[in-house]
C-alpha distance (Angstrom), angle and dihedral (degrees) to the residues before:
residue distance angle dihedral
X1 . . .
X2 3.79 . .
X3 3.81 107.4 .
X4 3.79 99.0 -162.9
X5 3.78 109.5 60.2
X6 3.79 124.5 156.4
X7 3.77 131.0 -125.3
X8 3.81 92.5 -96.1
X9 3.79 126.0 31.4
X10 3.81 127.4 -169.6
X11 3.78 126.4 -172.0
X12 3.80 113.6 -150.5
X13 3.78 125.0 -173.2
X14 3.78 115.2 -153.1
X15 3.80 88.8 22.8
X16 3.81 99.0 151.8
X17 3.82 100.7 70.2
X18 3.78 143.4 27.1
X19 3.79 118.3 -9.2
X20 3.80 92.3 -6.0
X21 3.80 91.9 55.8
X22 3.80 92.9 48.8
X23 3.80 90.8 47.4
X24 3.79 89.4 50.5
X25 3.80 91.1 51.2
X26 3.80 92.0 46.8
X27 3.79 95.4 50.7
X28 3.79 93.5 44.1
X29 3.83 89.3 52.0
X30 3.82 87.6 54.0
X31 3.82 91.7 53.0
X32 3.79 97.2 -102.4
X33 3.76 122.8 143.1
X34 3.80 111.9 -124.2
X35 3.78 126.0 -153.3
X36 3.80 104.3 -159.9
X37 3.80 122.8 -159.0
X38 3.80 108.8 -166.8
X39 3.75 144.2 159.6
X40 3.81 94.2 -161.9
X41 3.80 130.6 47.4
X42 3.78 126.3 -99.4
X43 3.84 116.2 -106.1
X44 3.79 106.7 -72.1
X45 3.82 93.6 -140.8
X46 3.82 97.0 53.1
X47 3.80 104.8 108.7
X48 3.81 93.5 -176.3
X49 3.79 88.4 60.6
X50 3.81 91.9 46.8
X51 3.79 91.2 49.7
X52 3.80 92.0 48.1
X53 3.80 91.2 51.7
X54 3.79 90.2 48.5
X55 3.81 92.8 50.2
X56 3.81 92.6 46.0
X57 3.80 95.2 -119.0
X58 3.82 89.4 113.1
X59 3.78 114.7 51.4
X60 3.79 116.8 -175.8
X61 3.79 125.8 -153.2
X62 3.80 113.4 -173.6
X63 3.77 125.4 -152.9
X64 3.78 129.2 -175.8
X65 3.80 92.9 -141.5
X66 3.81 127.3 -5.3
X67 3.80 89.6 -156.9
X68 3.82 91.6 58.4
X69 3.80 107.1 86.8
X70 3.81 93.5 -152.1
X71 3.80 92.9 54.4
X72 3.81 92.4 40.8
X73 3.80 92.8 52.2
X74 3.82 92.7 52.8
X75 3.80 91.2 51.1
X76 3.79 94.4 47.0
X77 3.79 92.5 48.4
X78 3.80 89.3 53.2
X79 3.80 91.4 50.5
X80 3.80 92.2 49.3
X81 3.79 91.1 50.5
X82 3.81 94.6 50.8
X83 3.81 108.6 30.3
X84 3.80 124.9 72.4
X85 3.78 100.7 -163.5
X86 3.80 145.2 -13.0
X87 3.81 120.7 -142.6
X88 3.80 96.6 -172.1
X89 3.78 127.6 17.2
X90 3.80 111.8 -157.7
X91 3.81 108.4 -164.6
X92 3.78 93.7 -163.3
X93 3.81 109.1 139.6
X94 3.78 118.2 115.9
X95 3.76 144.8 70.9
X96 3.77 144.9 -172.8
X97 3.80 111.5 -68.1
X98 3.82 121.6 -146.0
X99 3.80 96.4 -128.7
X100 3.76 143.5 14.4
X101 3.80 109.8 -76.1
X102 3.77 138.2 160.4
X103 3.78 136.6 -134.9
X104 3.79 124.0 -119.9
X105 3.80 86.5 -98.6
X106 3.81 89.8 60.0
X107 3.81 101.8 -109.1
X108 3.80 129.1 118.2
X109 3.79 106.6 -78.6
X110 3.82 100.9 -129.8
X111 3.79 88.2 54.6
X112 3.79 93.8 45.5
X113 3.79 95.4 47.6
X114 3.79 101.9 36.4
X115 3.82 104.0 30.2
X116 3.80 108.8 26.7
X117 3.81 103.1 30.9
X118 3.84 94.7 54.3
X119 3.80 88.4 55.4
X120 3.80 92.2 49.6
X121 3.80 91.7 49.1
X122 3.79 90.4 49.8
X123 3.80 93.3 49.6
X124 3.79 93.7 46.2
X125 3.81 94.2 47.3
X126 3.79 98.8 36.7
X127 3.79 92.5 108.0
X128 3.82 90.9 55.1
X129 3.80 89.1 50.6
X130 3.80 91.4 48.9
X131 3.81 89.1 53.3
X132 3.81 91.9 58.3
X133 3.78 134.7 80.0
X134 3.82 101.3 -125.5
X135 3.84 98.1 41.0
X136 3.80 94.4 -169.8
X137 3.81 135.2 152.2
X138 3.81 122.4 -164.8
X139 3.80 117.8 -170.2
X140 3.81 114.8 -163.1
X141 3.79 106.3 -128.4
X142 3.81 131.5 166.2
X143 3.79 141.4 -127.2
X144 3.82 85.2 -127.4
X145 3.81 87.1 83.1
X146 3.81 87.8 78.5
X147 3.81 89.3 71.4
X148 3.81 95.7 58.5
X149 3.80 107.6 119.4
X150 3.80 101.1 172.0
X151 3.77 123.9 39.8
X152 3.79 133.8 178.0
X153 3.79 139.1 124.2
X154 3.80 89.5 -106.0
X155 3.81 92.6 53.9
X156 3.81 91.1 47.0
X157 3.78 95.0 51.4
X158 3.81 100.3 37.0
X159 3.81 112.4 13.5
X160 3.78 116.2 -166.9
X161 3.79 93.7 -149.9
X162 3.80 135.7 32.8
X163 3.79 131.3 -143.0
X164 3.77 123.8 172.6
X165 3.81 112.9 -110.7
X166 3.82 96.3 -16.6
X167 3.81 96.7 57.9
X168 3.82 125.3 55.1
X169 3.81 92.5 -11.0
X170 3.81 94.0 58.1
X171 3.81 93.0 41.0
X172 3.81 91.6 50.4
X173 3.80 91.7 50.7
X174 3.79 89.7 49.8
X175 3.80 90.2 50.5
X176 3.81 89.2 50.1
X177 3.80 92.2 53.3
X178 3.80 91.2 44.6
X179 3.79 95.2 55.4
X180 3.81 88.9 42.7
X181 3.79 86.7 59.8
X182 3.80 94.3 43.9
X183 3.81 96.9 49.3
X184 3.81 97.5 48.9
X185 3.81 96.1 93.7
X186 3.79 91.4 48.5
X187 3.82 92.8 51.7
X188 3.81 91.1 46.3
X189 3.81 88.2 73.2
X190 3.81 86.7 69.5
X191 3.82 92.4 38.9
X192 3.83 90.2 -111.6
X193 3.80 117.9 146.0
X194 3.79 123.5 -155.4
X195 3.80 132.6 -170.1
X196 3.80 136.8 170.1
X197 3.79 116.6 -136.9
X198 3.79 134.8 -164.3
X199 3.83 106.6 -139.2
X200 3.81 93.1 -156.1
X201 3.79 128.5 -127.5
X202 3.81 108.9 -30.1
X203 3.78 130.6 171.4
X204 3.80 98.8 -124.5
X205 3.81 97.0 155.4
X206 3.80 112.6 138.2
X207 3.78 127.4 -155.8
X208 3.78 113.2 -110.7
X209 3.79 94.1 15.6
X210 3.79 120.3 107.9
X211 3.79 111.8 -120.6
X212 3.78 123.2 -127.0
X213 3.79 91.3 -155.8
X214 3.81 129.4 105.7
X215 3.82 111.2 -101.0
X216 3.81 93.8 -111.2
X217 3.81 92.5 50.7
X218 3.80 90.3 48.2
X219 3.82 91.0 53.3
X220 3.81 92.0 47.3
X221 3.79 90.3 47.5
X222 3.80 92.2 54.5
X223 3.81 92.5 47.5
X224 3.78 106.0 36.6
X225 3.80 115.1 9.2
X226 3.78 120.8 106.2
X227 3.80 123.0 -113.0
X228 3.82 114.9 -94.7
X229 3.79 90.8 -96.2
X230 3.83 84.2 84.0
X231 3.79 91.9 60.0
X232 3.79 92.0 44.3
X233 3.79 90.3 54.1
X234 3.81 92.1 48.0
X235 3.80 92.7 51.0
X236 3.79 90.5 47.0
X237 3.80 90.4 48.8
X238 3.79 89.8 48.1
X239 3.78 88.6 55.8
X240 3.79 101.8 40.6
X241 3.82 106.2 15.9
X242 3.79 135.4 91.1
X243 3.81 94.7 -55.5
X244 3.80 94.5 52.5
X245 3.81 92.4 114.1
X246 3.82 94.3 52.6
X247 3.78 125.1 88.4
X248 3.78 135.2 -161.2
X249 3.80 94.0 19.4
X250 3.81 130.1 131.2
X251 3.81 113.0 -133.7
X252 3.80 118.1 -151.4
X253 3.81 118.0 175.0
X254 3.78 87.9 -12.0
X255 3.81 93.8 -56.3
X256 3.79 132.5 107.3
X257 3.80 105.3 -107.0
X258 3.79 131.8 -170.0
X259 3.79 123.0 -116.9
X260 3.79 132.0 -131.4
X261 3.80 118.4 -122.4
X262 3.81 91.0 21.0
X263 3.80 88.4 156.5
X264 3.83 85.6 70.9
X265 3.82 95.2 56.1
X266 3.80 96.8 98.7
X267 3.81 92.0 43.1
X268 3.80 89.5 56.3
X269 3.80 91.7 46.9
X270 3.80 92.8 48.6
X271 3.80 91.3 49.9
X272 3.79 96.1 50.7
X273 3.81 90.8 43.1
X274 3.80 87.8 56.2
X275 3.81 91.6 48.4
X276 3.80 89.8 50.7
X277 3.79 94.9 47.4
X278 3.79 101.0 38.8
X279 3.80 101.4 32.1
X280 3.79 112.9 21.8
X281 3.80 98.8 38.3
X282 3.79 92.8 48.3
X283 3.81 96.5 41.3
């Protein structure tokens, strides 16, 4: 168990790059403790990160692959053994992949990583959230979900076609926001609030990493999109801003926004609950 834990503690997945990195920097600068769950390393030349690790205010838990249940379980067990509480859980890891690919469990990888894994992390760390004061979960969603034209569990798990950004990525973000909506009443029993938040248009392109974006979007991103500090601020606002007392909502441009296919919300929740109970817990 970590002895020296600050007044407020946030857990951030995907904390070592892009929006997650900027959110980590922001919270550390505001005297938060950050529990970082990463696959990749933090920038080696960032002295603020080095100093935070040295002081214990940044605690890093590495995982080989969040979408691999075996690896994920090891990481979560380590967190539960060392951390006392989590005030805000930022389920932020993910991105748009360049081609259709599948997780080790056999499901489409956007869906596994950005719809199922956030639920598993929430369930496994719910006790740490319940032990905190803020008891808040923020799921990073996307405005791309508005472009989803076909939606079903079958399409999510084994899509027949692939489109960059507007295909499995958008559908998985919609599914994430749908189960966020559906689970709110259940979490309310433990006084936990949950919201999904669109972080806006951020330039999160990384050198040496193949983009999963359409060429036109990639060009526009380079020319016009804001740095990932924008997304970090939007996630932080989604957690601590004017909607902090609401639960189950999707926030787009700071406003509560309706979701397409909302009649499917409980179907999505039931499916990922079954995956958690009958696959993850017995793996």
